[in-house]
MARPA-971286 format. One record per residue: residue in one letter; y, x, z of N, C-alpha, C in turn. Coordinates in Angstrom, 2 decimals. Layout:
+------+---------+---------+---------+---------+---------+---------+---------+---------+---------+
| rest |    n.py |    n.px |    n.pz |   ca.py |   ca.px |   ca.pz |    c.py |    c.px |    c.pz |
+------+---------+---------+---------+---------+---------+---------+---------+---------+---------+
|    A |       Y |       X |       Z |       Y |       X |       Z |       Y |       X |       Z |
...
+------+---------+---------+---------+---------+---------+---------+---------+---------+---------+
END
This chain:
+------+---------+---------+---------+---------+---------+---------+---------+---------+---------+
| rest |    n.py |    n.px |    n.pz |   ca.py |   ca.px |   ca.pz |    c.py |    c.px |    c.pz |
+------+---------+---------+---------+---------+---------+---------+---------+---------+---------+
|    X |  -13.35 |   -8.32 |    5.09 |  -12.98 |   -7.51 |    3.84 |  -11.42 |   -7.24 |    4.09 |
|    X |  -11.11 |   -6.06 |    3.76 |   -9.56 |   -5.71 |    3.73 |   -8.86 |   -6.27 |    2.72 |
|    X |   -7.68 |   -6.82 |    2.82 |   -6.77 |   -7.23 |    1.62 |   -5.65 |   -6.59 |    1.65 |
|    X |   -5.14 |   -6.11 |    0.39 |   -3.89 |   -5.34 |    0.27 |   -2.73 |   -6.38 |   -0.15 |
|    X |   -2.98 |   -7.66 |   -0.04 |   -1.90 |   -8.73 |   -0.24 |   -0.59 |   -8.39 |    0.38 |
|    X |   -0.70 |   -7.93 |    1.65 |    0.71 |   -7.72 |    2.41 |    1.34 |   -6.51 |    1.72 |
|    X |    0.65 |   -5.41 |    1.28 |    1.17 |   -4.39 |    0.62 |    2.07 |   -4.74 |   -0.66 |
|    X |    1.52 |   -5.49 |   -1.40 |    2.42 |   -6.05 |   -2.86 |    3.44 |   -6.98 |   -2.28 |
|    X |    3.36 |   -7.85 |   -1.40 |    4.51 |   -8.47 |   -0.81 |    5.50 |   -7.77 |   -0.16 |
|    X |    5.23 |   -6.63 |    0.67 |    6.09 |   -5.66 |    1.18 |    6.79 |   -4.85 |    0.17 |
|    X |    6.07 |   -4.54 |   -0.91 |    6.79 |   -3.80 |   -1.92 |    7.97 |   -4.61 |   -2.57 |
|    X |    7.41 |   -5.92 |   -2.75 |    8.58 |   -6.89 |   -3.56 |    9.79 |   -7.13 |   -2.66 |
|    X |    9.42 |   -7.32 |   -1.21 |   10.55 |   -7.39 |   -0.35 |   11.38 |   -6.29 |   -0.47 |
|    X |   10.93 |   -5.18 |   -0.19 |   11.72 |   -3.90 |   -0.30 |   12.35 |   -3.54 |   -1.65 |
|    X |   11.79 |   -4.06 |   -2.54 |   12.42 |   -3.67 |   -4.20 |   12.00 |   -2.52 |   -4.64 |
|    X |   10.44 |   -2.16 |   -4.22 |   10.20 |   -0.67 |   -4.57 |    8.85 |   -1.03 |   -5.39 |
|    X |    8.89 |   -0.44 |   -6.48 |    7.63 |   -0.27 |   -7.35 |    6.69 |    0.58 |   -7.34 |
|    X |    5.45 |    0.28 |   -7.90 |    4.48 |    1.31 |   -7.84 |    4.93 |    2.67 |   -8.59 |
|    X |    5.72 |    2.43 |   -9.52 |    6.17 |    3.62 |  -10.35 |    7.05 |    4.56 |   -9.32 |
|    X |    7.92 |    3.83 |   -8.53 |    8.76 |    4.60 |   -7.62 |    7.80 |    5.38 |   -6.54 |
|    X |    6.89 |    4.66 |   -6.05 |    5.97 |    5.29 |   -5.00 |    5.26 |    6.65 |   -5.73 |
|    X |    4.97 |    6.56 |   -7.16 |    4.25 |    7.70 |   -7.89 |    5.32 |    8.59 |   -7.95 |
|    X |    6.40 |    8.40 |   -8.51 |    7.43 |    9.32 |   -8.90 |    8.34 |   10.05 |   -7.97 |
|    X |    8.58 |    9.07 |   -6.92 |    9.72 |    9.50 |   -5.85 |    9.02 |   10.06 |   -4.71 |
|    X |    7.80 |    9.42 |   -4.18 |    7.09 |    9.79 |   -3.02 |    5.84 |   10.49 |   -3.20 |
|    X |    5.49 |   10.79 |   -4.64 |    4.32 |   11.41 |   -4.78 |    3.16 |   10.92 |   -4.19 |
|    X |    3.02 |    9.55 |   -4.27 |    1.79 |    8.89 |   -4.13 |    0.94 |    9.00 |   -5.51 |
|    X |   -0.19 |    9.47 |   -5.31 |   -1.13 |    9.40 |   -6.64 |   -1.30 |    8.14 |   -7.39 |
|    X |   -1.46 |    8.23 |   -8.60 |   -1.82 |    6.80 |   -9.17 |   -3.00 |    6.47 |   -8.89 |
|    X |   -3.92 |    7.22 |   -8.68 |   -5.20 |    6.90 |   -8.27 |   -5.30 |    6.19 |   -6.90 |
|    X |   -4.39 |    6.42 |   -6.11 |   -4.42 |    5.75 |   -4.78 |   -3.86 |    4.27 |   -5.24 |
|    X |   -2.76 |    4.22 |   -6.06 |   -2.30 |    2.81 |   -6.39 |   -3.33 |    1.97 |   -7.20 |
|    X |   -4.30 |    2.79 |   -8.03 |   -5.22 |    2.10 |   -8.66 |   -6.31 |    1.61 |   -7.72 |
|    X |   -6.78 |    2.35 |   -6.68 |   -7.68 |    1.98 |   -5.48 |   -7.22 |    0.61 |   -5.02 |
|    X |   -6.01 |    0.58 |   -4.73 |   -5.42 |   -0.56 |   -4.05 |   -5.48 |   -1.72 |   -4.94 |
|    X |   -5.08 |   -1.64 |   -6.19 |   -5.35 |   -2.52 |   -7.17 |   -6.59 |   -3.27 |   -7.33 |
|    X |   -7.61 |   -2.22 |   -7.30 |   -9.01 |   -2.95 |   -7.27 |   -9.52 |   -3.12 |   -5.96 |
|    X |   -8.77 |   -3.15 |   -4.98 |   -9.34 |   -3.49 |   -3.52 |  -10.22 |   -2.47 |   -2.98 |
|    X |  -10.23 |   -1.47 |   -3.40 |  -11.15 |   -0.36 |   -2.74 |  -10.32 |    0.43 |   -1.59 |
|    X |  -11.19 |    1.08 |   -0.72 |  -10.71 |    1.59 |    0.54 |   -9.52 |    2.84 |    0.06 |
|    X |   -8.61 |    2.95 |    1.10 |   -7.90 |    4.09 |    1.21 |   -7.91 |    4.50 |    2.49 |
|    X |   -7.44 |    5.80 |    2.56 |   -7.51 |    6.46 |    3.96 |   -6.48 |    6.16 |    4.82 |
|    X |   -6.76 |    6.08 |    6.20 |   -5.75 |    5.89 |    7.16 |   -4.34 |    6.85 |    6.99 |
|    X |   -4.81 |    7.98 |    6.39 |   -3.47 |    8.85 |    6.21 |   -2.56 |    8.32 |    5.13 |
|    X |   -3.16 |    7.79 |    4.19 |   -2.44 |    6.99 |    3.31 |   -1.62 |    5.74 |    3.66 |
|    X |   -2.34 |    5.02 |    4.57 |   -1.65 |    3.71 |    5.25 |   -0.57 |    4.19 |    5.91 |
|    X |   -0.85 |    5.56 |    6.77 |    0.33 |    6.11 |    7.55 |    1.55 |    6.39 |    6.63 |
|    X |    1.26 |    7.07 |    5.49 |    2.20 |    7.42 |    4.39 |    2.86 |    6.24 |    3.90 |
|    X |    2.33 |    5.21 |    3.78 |    2.85 |    3.77 |    3.18 |    3.76 |    3.42 |    4.40 |
|    X |    3.39 |    3.25 |    5.66 |    4.17 |    2.81 |    6.52 |    5.49 |    3.66 |    6.80 |
|    X |    5.32 |    4.77 |    6.78 |    6.58 |    5.86 |    6.87 |    7.48 |    5.44 |    5.62 |
|    X |    6.85 |    5.51 |    4.40 |    7.85 |    5.48 |    3.32 |    8.68 |    3.80 |    3.32 |
|    X |    7.81 |    2.99 |    3.54 |    8.37 |    1.54 |    3.58 |    8.91 |    1.03 |    4.77 |
|    X |    8.84 |    2.14 |    5.72 |    9.32 |    1.58 |    7.17 |    8.69 |    0.22 |    7.72 |
|    X |    7.59 |    0.25 |    7.70 |    6.79 |   -1.09 |    8.13 |    5.61 |   -0.74 |    8.93 |
|    X |    5.00 |   -1.81 |    9.34 |    3.78 |   -1.94 |   10.17 |    2.66 |   -1.75 |    9.38 |
|    X |    1.67 |   -1.46 |    9.93 |    0.19 |   -1.55 |    9.36 |   -0.19 |   -2.94 |    8.77 |
|    X |    0.36 |   -3.95 |    9.47 |    0.13 |   -5.40 |    9.06 |    0.89 |   -5.63 |    7.80 |
|    X |    1.87 |   -4.82 |    7.50 |    2.57 |   -5.07 |    6.32 |    1.99 |   -4.39 |    5.10 |
|    X |    0.75 |   -3.60 |    5.37 |    0.24 |   -3.02 |    4.16 |   -1.47 |   -3.73 |    3.93 |
|    X |   -1.98 |   -4.08 |    5.09 |   -3.35 |   -4.49 |    4.87 |   -3.51 |   -5.45 |    6.04 |
|    X |   -4.61 |   -6.33 |    5.68 |   -4.98 |   -7.55 |    6.64 |   -6.69 |   -7.77 |    6.45 |
|    X |   -7.10 |   -8.09 |    7.42 |   -8.54 |   -8.50 |    7.37 |   -8.85 |   -9.97 |    7.03 |
|    X |   -9.60 |  -10.20 |    5.98 |   -9.89 |  -11.49 |    5.62 |  -11.40 |  -11.70 |    5.82 |
|    X |  -11.80 |  -12.60 |    6.37 |  -13.26 |  -12.85 |    6.56 |  -13.83 |  -13.25 |    5.21 |
|    X |  -14.96 |  -12.95 |    4.87 |  -15.57 |  -13.11 |    3.55 |  -16.18 |  -14.60 |    3.55 |
+------+---------+---------+---------+---------+---------+---------+---------+---------+---------+
END
C-alpha cells in the first residue's frame, strides 16, 4: 500500500500548506483530496510535487506492507 505520510511531513518541514499548493502552484483541490483519502495520484503529479517542494519521491510517498 502506498502511504502519503512523507508528503505531509515534507509540507510541514518546508512550511507549505495545502492552501499554498492549490493557490500558488495550481495543484487541484481534487488532487489534495485524493492524497488525504489515500487514493492514487499520477506519477506526473508526484513529479510536480518533487519540483515544487525540491525533494525526492521518497519525501512524497512510501510503500507500506499491509
